[in-house]
C-alpha positions, 0 to 999 in steps of 0.5 A: 523477516519471518517466514510463517510456511514453507509457502512464503519461501517458495512464492505464491501462485502468479505468472510472471518470471519473478517473485520479487520483480512481478508478484511483488510488484503486483501486491505493491500495486493492489496495496496502493490501490486499496489506500486509494479506495477507488479506480484512479484516472490517472496512474504514475509508476517510478521505479527504483534501483533493480527495478529500474534496470530490468522493469520491462524484461521482468514485466515488473510495469504490467505487474504493478499496472495490474495491481492497481487495476485489482487484477488477481496475481495468478489472473491470465489478465495481467499480461494485458493491464495495459490495454485494459487500463486504456479501455477504462480511460485510465492514463498511465506513465513509466518512470525509470528513476536514477536515485539509489534507493534504500532497497533495491527493489523500490516502487513508487505508485502516484494515483490520482482522479478528480476528488484527489491524489495520493503516492504510496511507496512500496519494497518488493522482499522476496517471495512475493511479499512486500513492505510499503514503507511511505504514504503521502510522505509519512514513513511506515511499515505496513506488510498488508497481511494484517487488517489495517488502519491509516489514521491521519490526525493532528499531532496533539495530546490525547489523539492516539489515546481516543483511538485506542480506547475505541479499539479496546472497547470493540474488543480489537487487538492491536498486533503492531503500531506506529505514529509518524508526524510532518512536524510537532503540533502538525499532521500525523499518521497513525498505523494500527495493524489489528488481529481482526477487521475493525467494525464499520461502527467503530470506524465511524467514531473514529472519525468523530474525534477531536483531531482526526482528519481522515481514516484509510481501512486495509482489508486485503 
């Protein structure tokens, strides 16, 4: 893990007792909400490892919910996240899990509304920094520090080339890219992190490409 400045080591400006257990949880909640693309009507937060043991004492539960509600990391309203969710008619459930995770600070966020549902898993790696490791069953490595595209598509010849061609035509530089699939010829997930935000017209062209199911943009 490379730190880009002393502030990555000190940690972010935040409320709460722990950059890993509080600020990191807010960040995972923010990213899950951004991937979902809208405010959910129901939220289930699954805590694993160290999170499962200390999520109440370190306010990880409150922090993660605040992130889902798009409350900034340094906003005093973080402590009121449960009340705010109730006022908005959002149901919330907290689930401490016994399963041993690959990383001790693991949080799975399940979001849903009448239009659909999504699950996203993230790990808090210290100093308020996080990595999303799974979305809807697909493995990935996503920090949320750069603009990103999550492209669900059919695992078929030429699909990746059609997307990278559109990015090249739009003068967009790729700084990280990975692909995972459920099975050969089935649904796959292409994750592309870029140096700059991708213009809406490029996204529209991506959605028109053969074998593309859905494109999620992440511009936090």
